[in-house]
FIKEBA-351933 format. One record per residue (C-alpha): x, y, z; residue in one letter. Coordinates in Angstrom, 1 decimal. Each point is the difference from the previous one (the first is absolute). Example, Ala and Ser with C-alpha at 12.3 -4.5 7.8 and 13.67 -1.06 7.14 Angstrom:
2
+--------+--------+--------+------+
!      x !      y !      z ! resn !
+--------+--------+--------+------+
!   12.3 !   -4.5 !    7.8 !    A !
!    1.4 !    3.4 !   -0.7 !    S !
+--------+--------+--------+------+
//
This chain:
426
+--------+--------+--------+------+
!      x !      y !      z ! resn !
+--------+--------+--------+------+
!  206.1 !   28.5 !   46.3 !    M !
!   -2.5 !    2.8 !    0.6 !    L !
!    2.9 !    2.6 !   -1.2 !    K !
!    0.3 !   -2.0 !   -3.1 !    F !
!   -3.7 !    0.7 !   -0.8 !    F !
!   -0.1 !    3.7 !    1.4 !    E !
!    2.5 !    1.2 !   -2.6 !    N !
!   -2.1 !   -0.7 !   -2.5 !    Y !
!   -2.6 !    2.7 !    1.1 !    F !
!    2.2 !    2.5 !   -0.5 !    N !
!   -1.5 !    2.7 !   -2.3 !    G !
!   -3.4 !   -1.7 !   -0.1 !    L !
!   -3.3 !    2.0 !    0.8 !    S !
!   -2.1 !   -0.7 !    3.2 !    L !
!   -2.5 !   -1.3 !   -2.3 !    W !
!    2.8 !   -1.9 !   -2.0 !    Q !
!    1.4 !   -1.6 !    3.2 !    K !
!   -3.6 !   -1.3 !    1.2 !    I !
!   -0.5 !   -1.4 !   -3.5 !    E !
!    4.0 !   -1.8 !    0.1 !    F !
!   -1.1 !   -1.4 !    3.3 !    C !
!   -3.2 !   -1.8 !   -1.1 !    I !
!    2.2 !   -1.2 !   -3.2 !    V !
!    2.3 !   -1.6 !    2.3 !    L !
!   -2.3 !   -1.6 !    2.2 !    V !
!   -2.0 !   -1.2 !   -2.8 !    L !
!    3.1 !   -1.8 !   -1.5 !    A !
!    0.7 !   -1.3 !    3.4 !    F !
!   -3.4 !   -1.4 !    0.0 !    S !
!   -0.3 !   -1.7 !   -3.2 !    V !
!    1.6 !   -3.3 !    0.8 !    P !
!   -1.9 !    0.3 !    3.5 !    I !
!   -3.6 !    0.8 !   -0.5 !    A !
!   -1.6 !    0.7 !   -3.3 !    W !
!   -3.0 !    1.3 !    1.6 !    R !
!    2.2 !    2.7 !    2.0 !    L !
!    1.7 !    1.0 !   -3.0 !    S !
!   -3.3 !    0.7 !   -1.7 !    I !
!   -1.1 !    2.3 !    2.9 !    I !
!    3.4 !    1.8 !   -0.7 !    L !
!   -0.5 !    0.3 !   -3.3 !    L !
!   -3.1 !    1.9 !    0.4 !    I !
!    1.4 !    2.2 !    2.7 !    L !
!    2.7 !    0.7 !   -2.1 !    W !
!   -2.5 !    1.2 !   -2.7 !    L !
!   -1.6 !    2.3 !    2.3 !    V !
!    3.1 !    1.4 !    1.0 !    V !
!    1.4 !    0.7 !   -3.5 !    A !
!   -3.5 !    1.6 !   -0.4 !    V !
!    0.6 !    2.6 !    2.4 !    V !
!    3.5 !    0.3 !   -0.7 !    R !
!   -1.3 !    1.0 !   -3.2 !    C !
!   -2.1 !    2.9 !    1.0 !    F !
!    2.5 !    1.1 !    2.6 !    A !
!    2.5 !    0.4 !   -2.2 !    E !
!   -1.7 !    0.6 !   -3.3 !    W !
!    2.1 !    3.4 !   -1.3 !    G !
!    3.6 !   -2.4 !    0.9 !    Q !
!   -0.5 !   -2.9 !   -2.2 !    T !
!   -2.7 !    0.1 !   -2.1 !    T !
!    0.9 !   -0.8 !   -3.5 !    G !
!    3.3 !   -0.7 !    0.7 !    R !
!   -0.3 !   -3.6 !   -2.0 !    L !
!   -2.0 !    1.1 !   -2.5 !    R !
!    2.9 !    0.4 !   -2.6 !    K !
!    0.8 !   -3.8 !    1.0 !    N !
!   -1.4 !   -2.5 !   -2.4 !    R !
!    1.3 !   -2.8 !    2.3 !    G !
!   -2.8 !    0.4 !    2.0 !    R !
!   -2.4 !   -0.8 !   -2.3 !    W !
!    0.9 !   -3.7 !   -0.3 !    W !
!   -1.6 !   -0.4 !    3.4 !    F !
!   -3.4 !    0.1 !   -2.2 !    L !
!    0.9 !   -3.5 !   -0.8 !    L !
!   -1.2 !   -1.2 !    3.3 !    F !
!   -3.1 !    1.7 !    0.0 !    A !
!   -0.7 !   -1.5 !   -3.5 !    M !
!    0.7 !   -3.3 !    1.5 !    F !
!   -2.6 !    0.5 !    2.1 !    Y !
!   -2.2 !    1.8 !   -1.9 !    V !
!    0.0 !   -3.2 !   -2.6 !    I !
!   -1.0 !   -2.4 !    3.5 !    H !
!   -3.3 !    2.9 !    0.4 !    C !
!   -0.6 !   -0.3 !   -3.5 !    I !
!   -0.7 !   -4.1 !    0.2 !    S !
!   -2.3 !    0.6 !    2.6 !    M !
!   -2.2 !    0.8 !   -3.2 !    L !
!   -0.2 !   -3.5 !   -0.9 !    Y !
!    1.0 !   -2.2 !    3.3 !    T !
!   -2.4 !   -2.1 !    1.5 !    Q !
!    1.1 !   -0.5 !    3.3 !    N !
!   -0.6 !    3.8 !    0.8 !    L !
!    0.5 !   -0.7 !    3.9 !    A !
!    3.8 !   -1.3 !   -0.7 !    E !
!    0.5 !    2.5 !   -2.5 !    G !
!   -0.5 !    2.8 !    2.6 !    W !
!    2.3 !   -1.9 !    2.5 !    A !
!    2.7 !    0.0 !   -2.6 !    T !
!   -0.1 !    3.6 !   -0.8 !    L !
!   -0.1 !    1.1 !    3.7 !    E !
!    3.2 !   -2.3 !    0.4 !    K !
!    1.7 !    1.5 !   -2.5 !    R !
!   -0.9 !    3.5 !    0.3 !    L !
!    3.5 !    1.1 !    1.0 !    S !
!    0.8 !   -0.4 !   -4.0 !    F !
!   -2.2 !    3.1 !   -0.2 !    L !
!    0.9 !    1.9 !    3.3 !    L !
!    3.8 !   -0.2 !    0.0 !    L !
!    0.5 !    1.0 !   -3.4 !    P !
!   -2.4 !    2.7 !   -0.2 !    L !
!    1.7 !    1.7 !    3.2 !    M !
!    3.3 !    0.0 !   -1.8 !    F !
!   -1.3 !    1.5 !   -3.3 !    L !
!   -2.0 !    2.6 !    2.1 !    L !
!    2.2 !    0.9 !    2.6 !    F !
!    3.4 !    1.4 !    0.2 !    D !
!    2.2 !   -2.8 !    1.6 !    F !
!    3.3 !    1.3 !   -1.4 !    S !
!    1.3 !    0.1 !    3.6 !    Y !
!    0.0 !   -4.2 !   -0.3 !    L !
!    3.2 !    0.0 !   -1.9 !    D !
!    2.4 !   -3.4 !    0.3 !    R !
!    1.4 !    1.1 !    3.3 !    N !
!   -3.4 !    0.1 !    1.5 !    K !
!   -1.0 !   -3.3 !   -1.5 !    V !
!    3.2 !   -1.6 !    1.3 !    R !
!   -1.7 !    0.8 !    3.5 !    K !
!   -3.2 !   -1.2 !   -1.1 !    V !
!    1.9 !   -3.4 !   -0.7 !    L !
!    1.7 !   -0.1 !    3.1 !    Y !
!   -3.3 !    0.2 !    2.0 !    A !
!   -1.5 !   -2.5 !   -2.2 !    F !
!    3.0 !   -2.5 !    0.5 !    V !
!   -0.6 !    1.1 !    3.8 !    L !
!   -3.7 !   -1.5 !    0.0 !    G !
!    1.1 !   -2.8 !   -1.9 !    A !
!    2.6 !   -1.2 !    2.3 !    M !
!   -2.4 !    0.6 !    2.6 !    S !
!   -2.1 !   -2.9 !   -1.8 !    V !
!    2.7 !   -2.6 !   -0.8 !    A !
!    1.2 !    0.7 !    3.9 !    C !
!   -3.7 !   -0.6 !    1.4 !    C !
!   -0.4 !   -3.2 !   -2.1 !    D !
!    3.1 !   -1.4 !    0.8 !    L !
!   -0.5 !    0.5 !    3.5 !    V !
!   -3.6 !   -1.4 !   -0.2 !    A !
!    1.5 !   -3.2 !   -1.7 !    A !
!    2.8 !   -0.5 !    2.6 !    A !
!   -2.5 !    0.7 !    2.8 !    V !
!   -2.4 !   -3.0 !   -1.3 !    D !
!    3.1 !   -2.2 !   -0.8 !    V !
!    1.4 !    0.6 !    3.6 !    C !
!   -2.8 !    0.3 !    2.0 !    F !
!   -3.3 !   -1.1 !   -1.7 !    N !
!    1.5 !   -3.5 !   -0.9 !    G !
!   -0.2 !    1.2 !   -4.4 !    A !
!    2.2 !   -2.2 !   -2.1 !    A !
!    2.9 !    1.6 !   -1.4 !    T !
!   -1.9 !    0.1 !   -3.3 !    S !
!   -2.0 !    3.2 !    1.6 !    R !
!    2.9 !    1.9 !   -1.6 !    F !
!   -0.8 !   -1.3 !   -3.7 !    F !
!   -3.7 !    0.4 !    0.2 !    S !
!   -1.8 !    2.4 !   -2.0 !    N !
!   -1.3 !    1.1 !    3.2 !    E !
!    3.2 !    1.6 !    1.0 !    L !
!   -1.1 !    3.1 !   -0.7 !    S !
!   -3.8 !    1.2 !    0.5 !    S !
!    0.2 !    1.6 !   -3.5 !    E !
!    0.1 !   -1.7 !   -3.2 !    H !
!    3.6 !   -1.1 !   -0.4 !    H !
!    0.3 !    0.9 !   -3.6 !    T !
!   -0.9 !    3.9 !    0.5 !    Y !
!    2.1 !   -0.3 !    3.3 !    I !
!    3.1 !   -1.2 !   -2.2 !    S !
!   -0.9 !    2.9 !   -2.3 !    M !
!    0.6 !    2.3 !    2.7 !    H !
!    2.9 !   -1.6 !    1.3 !    V !
!    1.5 !   -0.1 !   -3.6 !    C !
!   -0.3 !    3.9 !   -0.2 !    L !
!    1.9 !    0.0 !    3.4 !    C !
!    2.8 !   -1.9 !   -1.1 !    I !
!    0.5 !    2.2 !   -3.3 !    I !
!   -0.3 !    3.3 !    2.1 !    F !
!    2.7 !   -1.3 !    2.6 !    C !
!    2.5 !   -1.1 !   -2.5 !    F !
!   -0.6 !    2.9 !   -2.0 !    R !
!    1.1 !    2.3 !    2.9 !    E !
!    2.8 !   -2.3 !    1.0 !    L !
!    1.5 !    0.4 !   -3.5 !    V !
!   -0.9 !    3.7 !   -0.6 !    V !
!    0.1 !    1.4 !    3.4 !    E !
!    3.1 !   -2.0 !    1.4 !    F !
!    2.4 !    3.0 !    0.2 !    K !
!   -3.0 !    2.5 !    1.9 !    S !
!   -1.7 !   -2.8 !    2.3 !    V !
!    1.3 !   -0.6 !    3.5 !    S !
!    1.4 !   -3.5 !    0.8 !    L !
!   -2.9 !   -1.0 !    2.2 !    W !
!   -2.2 !    0.7 !   -2.9 !    R !
!    1.8 !   -1.9 !   -2.3 !    K !
!    0.0 !   -2.5 !    2.7 !    L !
!   -3.8 !    0.3 !    0.5 !    A !
!   -0.6 !   -0.5 !   -4.0 !    L !
!    2.1 !   -2.9 !   -0.2 !    V !
!   -1.9 !   -1.8 !    2.9 !    V !
!   -3.5 !    1.3 !   -1.3 !    A !
!    1.0 !   -1.6 !   -3.4 !    M !
!    1.0 !   -3.2 !    1.7 !    A !
!   -3.1 !   -0.5 !    1.9 !    V !
!   -2.5 !    1.1 !   -3.2 !    F !
!    1.8 !   -2.7 !   -1.9 !    T !
!   -0.5 !   -2.9 !    2.7 !    V !
!   -3.4 !    1.1 !    0.5 !    F !
!   -1.2 !    0.0 !   -3.8 !    T !
!    1.6 !   -3.4 !   -0.1 !    V !
!   -1.9 !   -1.1 !    3.0 !    L !
!   -3.3 !    1.3 !   -1.9 !    L !
!   -0.6 !   -2.8 !   -2.1 !    S !
!   -0.6 !    2.3 !   -2.9 !    S !
!    1.4 !   -1.5 !   -2.8 !    R !
!   -0.6 !    3.3 !   -2.3 !    A !
!    1.6 !    1.9 !    2.8 !    G !
!    2.9 !   -2.2 !    0.0 !    L !
!    0.7 !    0.0 !   -3.4 !    L !
!   -0.1 !    3.8 !   -0.4 !    C !
!    1.9 !    0.7 !    3.1 !    M !
!    2.6 !   -2.2 !   -1.7 !    V !
!   -0.5 !    1.9 !   -3.5 !    A !
!    0.5 !    3.5 !    2.0 !    V !
!    3.4 !   -0.8 !    1.7 !    Y !
!    1.5 !   -1.1 !   -3.5 !    L !
!   -1.4 !    3.1 !   -1.6 !    L !
!    1.4 !    1.9 !    3.3 !    L !
!    3.4 !   -1.6 !   -0.7 !    F !
!   -0.1 !    0.8 !   -3.8 !    L !
!   -0.8 !    3.6 !    0.5 !    W !
!    2.6 !    0.4 !    3.2 !    M !
!    2.5 !   -1.6 !   -2.6 !    I !
!   -0.6 !    1.4 !   -3.3 !    F !
!   -2.3 !    3.3 !    1.1 !    G !
!    2.0 !    1.1 !    3.0 !    R !
!    3.3 !   -1.8 !   -1.5 !    K !
!    0.8 !   -1.2 !    3.4 !    M !
!    1.8 !   -3.2 !   -1.4 !    Y !
!    1.8 !   -0.9 !    3.7 !    R !
!   -2.7 !    0.7 !    2.2 !    V !
!   -2.5 !   -1.9 !   -2.4 !    G !
!    2.1 !   -3.1 !    0.1 !    I !
!    0.6 !   -0.2 !    3.6 !    V !
!   -3.8 !    0.8 !    0.6 !    T !
!   -0.8 !   -2.8 !   -2.5 !    A !
!    2.6 !   -2.6 !    2.0 !    I !
!   -1.8 !    1.0 !    3.2 !    V !
!   -3.2 !   -0.3 !   -1.5 !    A !
!    0.5 !   -3.9 !   -1.4 !    M !
!    1.6 !   -0.6 !    3.7 !    M !
!   -3.1 !    1.5 !    1.7 !    G !
!   -2.3 !   -2.2 !   -2.5 !    V !
!    1.8 !   -3.0 !    1.1 !    A !
!   -0.4 !    0.7 !    3.7 !    V !
!   -4.0 !    0.2 !   -0.4 !    V !
!   -0.1 !   -3.1 !   -2.3 !    A !
!    1.7 !   -1.9 !    3.1 !    V !
!   -1.7 !    1.8 !    2.9 !    S !
!   -3.4 !    0.2 !   -1.7 !    L !
!   -0.1 !   -3.5 !   -2.0 !    P !
!   -4.1 !   -0.2 !   -0.1 !    D !
!   -0.1 !    3.5 !   -2.6 !    A !
!    2.7 !   -1.6 !   -2.3 !    V !
!   -2.6 !   -3.4 !    0.1 !    T !
!   -2.7 !    2.3 !   -0.8 !    R !
!    1.7 !    1.4 !   -2.8 !    V !
!    1.0 !   -3.4 !   -1.4 !    A !
!   -3.5 !   -1.3 !    0.5 !    D !
!   -1.3 !    3.1 !   -2.1 !    T !
!    2.3 !   -0.3 !   -2.7 !    L !
!   -0.5 !   -4.0 !   -0.4 !    K !
!   -3.8 !    0.5 !   -0.2 !    S !
!    0.2 !    2.6 !   -2.7 !    L !
!    2.3 !   -2.2 !   -1.7 !    M !
!   -2.1 !   -3.5 !    0.5 !    D !
!   -2.4 !   -0.4 !   -2.5 !    N !
!   -2.0 !   -2.7 !    2.1 !    E !
!   -0.3 !    2.9 !    3.3 !    K !
!   -1.1 !    3.4 !   -1.7 !    E !
!    0.5 !    2.9 !    2.0 !    D !
!   -3.2 !    1.8 !    1.0 !    L !
!    0.7 !    3.3 !   -1.5 !    R !
!    0.6 !   -1.6 !   -3.1 !    V !
!   -3.4 !   -1.5 !    0.2 !    T !
!   -1.2 !    3.4 !    1.0 !    I !
!    1.3 !    1.5 !   -3.2 !    L !
!   -1.5 !   -2.7 !   -2.2 !    R !
!   -3.4 !    1.0 !    1.0 !    S !
!    0.1 !    3.8 !    0.3 !    T !
!    2.3 !    0.6 !   -3.4 !    L !
!   -2.8 !   -1.6 !   -2.3 !    P !
!   -2.5 !    3.0 !    1.9 !    V !
!    2.1 !    2.5 !   -0.6 !    A !
!    0.5 !   -1.0 !   -3.6 !    K !
!   -3.7 !    0.3 !   -0.4 !    E !
!   -0.6 !    3.1 !    2.0 !    N !
!    3.0 !    2.0 !   -1.7 !    W !
!   -1.8 !    3.2 !   -1.6 !    L !
!   -1.8 !    1.3 !    3.0 !    V !
!    0.0 !   -2.6 !    2.6 !    G !
!   -2.8 !   -1.6 !    2.3 !    V !
!   -0.5 !    3.3 !    2.5 !    G !
!    1.9 !    0.9 !    3.2 !    V !
!   -2.5 !   -2.5 !    1.8 !    G !
!   -0.4 !   -2.9 !   -2.1 !    D !
!    3.6 !   -1.3 !    0.3 !    K !
!   -0.2 !   -2.6 !    2.7 !    I !
!   -3.5 !   -1.2 !   -1.4 !    D !
!    1.5 !   -0.6 !   -3.6 !    V !
!    3.1 !   -1.9 !    1.9 !    Y !
!   -2.6 !   -2.1 !    1.8 !    M !
!   -1.7 !   -1.3 !   -2.9 !    E !
!    3.0 !   -0.8 !   -2.0 !    Q !
!    1.3 !   -1.8 !    3.3 !    Y !
!   -3.0 !   -2.1 !   -0.6 !    R !
!    0.5 !   -0.8 !   -3.8 !    K !
!    3.5 !   -0.8 !    0.7 !    D !
!   -1.0 !   -2.2 !    3.0 !    N !
!    2.6 !    2.0 !    1.8 !    N !
!   -1.0 !   -0.6 !    3.6 !    L !
!    2.2 !    1.5 !    2.2 !    V !
!    0.1 !    3.1 !   -1.7 !    S !
!   -3.7 !   -0.4 !    0.2 !    L !
!   -0.1 !   -0.5 !    3.4 !    E !
!    2.2 !    2.8 !    1.3 !    R !
!   -1.4 !    2.6 !   -2.7 !    E !
!    3.4 !    0.9 !   -1.6 !    Y !
!    0.6 !    3.1 !   -2.2 !    N !
!    2.7 !   -0.4 !   -2.9 !    S !
!    3.2 !    0.7 !    2.5 !    H !
!    1.0 !    2.0 !   -2.9 !    N !
!   -0.8 !    3.7 !    0.2 !    Q !
!    0.3 !    0.3 !   -3.8 !    Y !
!   -2.8 !   -2.4 !   -0.7 !    I !
!   -2.2 !    1.1 !    2.7 !    D !
!    0.0 !    3.5 !   -1.6 !    T !
!   -0.5 !   -0.8 !   -3.6 !    L !
!   -2.8 !   -2.6 !    1.4 !    V !
!   -1.4 !    2.9 !    2.0 !    V !
!    0.4 !    2.9 !   -2.5 !    T !
!    1.2 !   -1.3 !   -3.0 !    G !
!    2.8 !    1.2 !   -2.3 !    I !
!   -0.1 !    3.8 !    1.1 !    A !
!    0.4 !   -0.7 !    3.8 !    G !
!    2.9 !   -2.5 !   -0.9 !    L !
!    1.8 !    2.7 !   -2.1 !    A !
!   -0.4 !    2.7 !    3.0 !    L !
!    1.3 !   -2.8 !    2.3 !    L !
!    3.4 !   -0.5 !   -2.0 !    L !
!    0.3 !    3.9 !   -0.6 !    S !
!    1.0 !    0.2 !    3.8 !    F !
!    3.1 !   -1.9 !   -1.1 !    F !
!    0.6 !    1.3 !   -3.5 !    V !
!   -0.2 !    3.6 !    0.7 !    V !
!    2.4 !    0.4 !    2.7 !    P !
!    2.5 !   -2.0 !   -1.9 !    A !
!   -0.5 !    1.8 !   -3.1 !    V !
!    0.6 !    3.5 !    2.2 !    L !
!    2.5 !   -1.3 !    1.5 !    A !
!    1.9 !   -0.6 !   -3.2 !    F !
!   -1.2 !    3.1 !   -1.6 !    K !
!    1.4 !    2.0 !    2.8 !    N !
!    2.8 !   -1.7 !    0.8 !    R !
!   -0.9 !   -0.6 !    3.3 !    R !
!    0.5 !   -3.3 !    2.2 !    F !
!   -1.2 !   -1.0 !    3.7 !    D !
!    0.6 !   -3.3 !    0.7 !    V !
!   -2.7 !    0.2 !    2.7 !    V !
!   -2.7 !    0.8 !   -2.0 !    F !
!    1.2 !   -2.4 !   -2.9 !    A !
!    0.3 !   -3.0 !    2.2 !    L !
!   -3.5 !    1.0 !    1.9 !    F !
!   -1.6 !    0.0 !   -3.8 !    L !
!    1.8 !   -3.7 !   -0.8 !    F !
!   -1.1 !   -1.4 !    3.2 !    M !
!   -3.8 !    1.0 !   -0.6 !    I !
!    0.3 !   -1.2 !   -3.5 !    F !
!    1.3 !   -3.3 !    1.1 !    F !
!   -2.0 !   -0.6 !    2.7 !    N !
!   -3.2 !    1.0 !   -2.4 !    A !
!    1.1 !   -3.2 !   -1.8 !    L !
!   -0.9 !   -2.3 !    3.0 !    F !
!   -2.4 !    1.9 !    1.9 !    E !
!   -3.0 !    2.4 !    0.0 !    S !
!    1.6 !    2.8 !    1.4 !    V !
!   -2.9 !    2.7 !    0.1 !    F !
!   -2.1 !   -2.3 !    1.5 !    E !
!    0.9 !    1.1 !    3.6 !    R !
!    0.3 !    3.1 !    1.3 !    Q !
!    3.5 !   -0.9 !    1.6 !    A !
!    0.9 !   -0.2 !   -4.0 !    G !
!   -1.7 !    2.8 !   -1.3 !    I !
!    0.8 !    2.4 !    2.6 !    M !
!    3.7 !   -1.4 !    0.0 !    F !
!    0.3 !    0.6 !   -4.0 !    F !
!   -1.6 !    3.3 !   -0.4 !    V !
!    1.5 !    2.1 !    2.7 !    L !
!    3.4 !   -1.0 !   -0.8 !    F !
!   -0.4 !    0.3 !   -3.5 !    F !
!   -1.7 !    3.6 !    0.5 !    T !
!    2.9 !    1.1 !    2.1 !    L !
!    2.7 !   -1.4 !   -1.7 !    M !
!   -1.0 !    1.1 !   -3.4 !    F !
!   -0.8 !    3.4 !    1.3 !    N !
!    3.5 !    0.2 !    1.5 !    A !
!    1.6 !   -1.0 !   -3.1 !    E !
!   -2.2 !    1.2 !   -3.0 !    F !
!   -2.2 !    2.9 !    1.5 !    V !
!    2.6 !    1.7 !    2.8 !    V !
!    3.2 !   -1.0 !   -1.6 !    G !
!   -1.1 !    1.4 !   -3.5 !    E !
!   -0.8 !    3.2 !    1.3 !    E !
!    3.4 !    0.4 !    2.0 !    K !
!    1.8 !   -0.7 !   -3.4 !    E !
!   -1.7 !    2.7 !   -1.9 !    S !
!    0.6 !    2.4 !    3.0 !    K !
!    3.6 !   -0.4 !   -0.3 !    V !
!   -0.2 !    0.0 !   -3.7 !    L !
!   -2.1 !    3.3 !   -0.2 !    G !
+--------+--------+--------+------+
//
């Protein structure tokens, strides 16, 4: 494993090696401890500044002619819109706390805009994703072992495996982390099948199996639905995109057998999904997220132009919950559980437009330049999908996860990739 990572330090300067080590550890820490990831991000910034001065004559201006990097300003503008909303918000304390929480939206994109990260190409990003998979696997194994210990030695019921407390982190965010791991492992098996060793193939298959079972146990409805959608899209990509018809059919059969095994061995998970579908279809028993939506959507319609400000979102939600007699949401101080509604309520139509641009711009650039990376594409789909059911930018676990891997993959795909193509054409 060490040799696997060591090969990708070839050709890097001393400061680039130090920087790349920090990025690897940062990716490993994202699913484990967001506080550590923030410290590592600051350390990365410091090293990038030092490298900029140490290698000034070698790299200055290398990317100035590449227009792709200017798209990183969209993130900075998204953060600036939140800062502007502080001018008319009432709850300044909450506003400052939110701005501090979302500082990554400004910091990381500006780093990629101002500094030369041309060495972080697709192969380097693959290594970063391997580090992320190791971090997520550590979380999954530790959570499963802890649950097993509680059941075997502390008298806990088997439902311990299906509780929302299976993971120390919010199940929606962990399920997104795990889903990206599944996407990447699947991609490695399909694209790199002939080049990777047998042991790595087995490791990737085992990792996908563990992540799939872990997602089922996490009790996240959005996470489970997202994983099913991702698997379907991956199969379609493998069959029609890669034209691997036989392998695709065999894989689909194995997958269906795996679903049958999971359904038989984990009946509680099947029961939870069935209860969820029943509650959504039962007019007498309305799903909690539907009641939240009915209260928060009118707030968004009333404040669609400029929003209420970054600090007043929860206050206006609480007021609407009182009017609607939505006591559960009022007691628990729920947000809208929809990132698009939250953004519209806070910053108005300008903020929502910038949020949607995070998904539209890469799609347009991919179509225009005829470039397609299945990991990046399904990563964006996964975030877009989960944002319909969860305010994914309310926690550092979601913010750091999205901004880090968006900037890394966007840089590799549309900045470094275009630069290499222009050199070949030149």
